[in-house]
C-alpha positions in Angstrom: 0.0 0.0 0.0 1.3 3.4 -1.0 1.7 6.0 1.8 0.1 9.3 1.2 1.9 12.5 2.1 0.1 14.7 4.7 -0.6 18.2 3.4 1.5 20.8 5.1 -1.7 22.9 5.5 -5.3 22.1 5.4 -7.6 23.6 2.8 -9.3 25.7 5.6 -5.9 27.0 6.8 -4.8 27.9 3.3 -8.1 29.8 2.8 -7.6 31.6 6.2 -4.1 32.5 5.2 -5.3 34.0 1.9 -7.9 36.0 3.8 -5.3 37.1 6.4 -3.0 38.3 3.7 -5.7 40.4 2.2 -6.8 41.8 5.6 -3.1 42.6 6.4 -2.7 44.5 3.1 -5.8 46.4 3.9 -4.6 47.2 7.4 -1.3 48.5 6.2 -3.1 50.6 3.5 -5.5 52.1 6.1 -2.8 52.5 8.8 0.7 52.7 7.1 2.4 54.2 10.2 3.6 52.4 13.3 1.0 52.7 16.0 3.5 52.1 18.8 5.9 55.0 18.0 8.5 54.0 20.5 11.0 56.8 21.0 14.5 55.8 19.9 13.6 52.6 18.1 10.6 53.2 15.9 11.2 53.4 12.1 7.7 55.0 11.7 6.7 53.0 8.6 4.6 50.0 9.5 5.8 46.6 8.1 4.0 44.2 10.4 0.4 43.6 11.4 -0.1 42.1 14.8 -3.1 41.3 16.9 -3.6 42.9 20.2 -4.9 39.5 21.5 -2.8 36.5 20.7 -4.1 33.9 18.3 -3.5 31.2 20.9 -5.7 33.0 23.4 -8.4 33.8 20.9 -8.5 31.5 17.9 -9.5 33.4 14.8 -8.0 36.7 16.1 -5.9 36.9 12.9 -9.1 37.3 10.9 -10.6 40.1 13.1 -9.5 43.5 11.8 -10.8 45.2 15.0 -7.9 43.5 16.8 -5.2 44.5 14.3 -2.4 47.1 14.9 0.2 48.2 12.5 3.8 48.2 13.8 7.3 48.7 12.4 9.5 45.6 12.9 11.5 47.1 15.8 8.3 48.1 17.8 6.8 44.7 17.1 9.9 43.0 18.6 9.7 45.3 21.6 6.0 44.5 22.1 6.7 40.8 21.9 9.6 41.0 24.4 7.7 43.3 26.9 4.1 42.0 27.2 3.4 43.9 30.4 4.6 47.2 28.9 2.5 46.4 25.7 -0.7 45.9 27.8 -0.1 49.1 29.7 0.3 51.1 26.4 -2.7 49.7 24.6 -0.7 47.4 22.3 -2.0 44.1 23.8 -5.0 42.8 25.7 -5.8 39.5 27.3 -8.6 37.5 25.9 -11.1 38.4 28.5 -10.3 42.1 28.2 -11.6 42.3 24.6 -14.7 44.4 24.8 -15.7 47.3 22.6 -14.9 49.7 25.5 -11.4 48.2 26.0 -10.7 48.2 22.3 -11.7 51.9 22.1 -9.6 52.8 25.1 -6.6 50.9 23.9 -6.8 52.7 20.5 -7.1 56.0 22.3 -4.0 55.3 24.3 -2.1 54.2 21.2 -3.2 57.1 19.0 -3.2 59.8 21.6 -6.7 60.8 20.5 -9.2 62.9 22.6 -8.0 63.4 26.2 -5.5 60.5 25.9 -1.9 61.7 25.1 0.1 58.7 26.2 0.8 60.3 29.5 1.3 58.4 32.8 -2.3 59.3 33.6 -3.6 57.6 30.4 -1.6 54.5 31.1 -3.0 54.4 34.6 -6.5 54.9 33.2 -6.0 51.9 30.9 -4.6 49.8 33.7 -7.6 50.8 35.9 -10.0 49.9 33.2 -8.2 46.5 32.7 -8.3 45.9 36.5 -12.1 46.5 36.5 -12.5 44.1 33.5 -10.5 41.3 35.2 -12.6 38.3 36.3 -13.0 38.0 40.1 -10.8 34.9 40.4 -7.8 36.6 38.7 -8.3 39.9 40.5 -7.7 38.2 43.9 -11.4 38.4 44.9 -12.6 35.0 46.3 
């Protein structure tokens, strides 16, 4: 009996990858500048599209444009290496933090829109909102 080779990717995965590529192109077209803007390392032009919620924590996040952020390669590396910092600056959220309010607040902190100007106050405001959104068991409440 002849052995069949296993496909490297399923048909569904290949279709999702095509969709993801198109969504990524659209994100970079709509937001061509790095949203992190880290002083001293940012190259300003976005080359990467990342999700503010990891794909492992939320399957399908790579196909949800509301969860996308445009980043330059250097800021993307920093975000990956410093997850606590990324959460405090609106560049990452935990799965249970994904609500319309949190997405809006995270975008405001990133873009400096309205009253948010990436000040210590704004980062504290995001952290406070995250704390209120945390489930009781993780917040230390029994």
